[in-house]
Residue, then its C-alpha position, 0 to 999 in steps of 0.5 A: m950819929r948812931f950808925q957812923g962807920k956801919t954798913a947797911l943793906v936794904t932790900g926793896g929800898a927804892k920806895g916806901i918803907g925801904a926808902a924811908t929806912a935807907k934815908r933814916l940810916a944814911e942820915e944817922g951816918a951809915t953807908v947804905v946800899l939799896a938793892d931793888f928790882d927797879e934799878a932806875t928808882a933805886q938809883e934815884t933814891a940813892r942819889s937823893i940820900g947819898a947812898h949806893a944802889v944795885r939792881c937785885d931780884v931777890t928771888k935769884r940767889e946770885d943777885v942777892e949774894g951780889a948785893v951783899a958783896a956790894a955792901v961789903a965792898a962799899g963799907g968794908s963790913l955788913d952791920i945791918l940787913v933790912a929785908c924789905a923787898g915785897i910784892i902783893r898779888d891779892n885775890l880771894l882764894f878761889k881766884m888766886t892762881d899758881d903764879d899769884w901764890d908763887a910770886v908772893i911766896d918766892t919774893h917774901l920767903k925765898g928772897t928773905f931766906y937768900a938775904v939772911r943766909a948771905a948776910q949771916k956769913q959776913m956777920v958771923e965772921q964779924k961776930s956782930g950784926k943786926m937783921v930786921l925782917i918785915s912782916s905785916t899785920s896781915a900775918l894775923g889773917n886778911r881777906g884776899q891775902t892768903n899768899y901774902s898772909t902766909a908769907k908774912a906769918g912765915l917771916q915771923g917764924m924765920t925771925k925767931t929761929l934766926a935769933i936762936e941760931l945767930g945769937s951766940y955770934n952777937v947777931n940780933v934778929n927782929c921783925v917789924a910788922p906794919g899795919f896800913i902804911a901809905t905806900a905804893m903797895t897800899q895804893q895797889t890795894a885801893d886800885r884793886i877794889g876800885v876805891p880812890f886812894e884818899q877815900f881808902v885812907e880815910a876809911v882805914a884811919k877811922e878804924v885805927p885807934l890813933k885815927r890816922v894811917g901810918q907813914p913809911e917814916d913811922v916804920a923806919g924809926l922803929i927799924a933804926y932803933l932795932c938796928s942800933e946799940d940801944a936794942s943790943y939786948v932785943s932779939g927774936q921779937v915781932i913788933y907791930v907798927a899799926g897805930g894801936p891794936r886791932a879791934 
């Protein structure tokens, strides 16, 4: 039980990678709080894994600070932050609206900024903590994702800066960058381009060296490692979870 006595806050924890991560941390003994805009689904996920849930719009500072406070109240500390909240508003540049840009940038960059700023206060006082930010292979560029790619690249820079600033307080900050993971978000991409999801997955798998797409649990396992003492000397790293390098 690597996380016995530890408290974890997972933003975007209702579904997908966030839910898989919350489940993994809870199974290994952590007190877990899920923070998600979709409160009903968050509550359902929390009940299924023995966790807590709070409604949280990560683009609102008061919501994020409230989620951090809820985690501290639930477990008496804040040992782990996984900033997983995210959305997509894909479109080619000439079709991308101001709202498409603002929604994605605000959710990923501002939302993560609010989360790490609130969490670091508690972690600095404790002189311990683990943060994991969620980027993507899209940070390297992806057609139709100017907003998303920009946000995910920014999170890599945020990770490295936070690792420098918080290292002297024994706070590790790392970044996980998934490739194609079978989630509701990638289902949205298939829907946007008008391809059945099963067909979309099959086509993507052919391009992956391991010849399969990722599952949320594939990412959750790495996040759990980075949140554990096994990774106590790992900080400021961006680790890709994509079944192999891009061709």
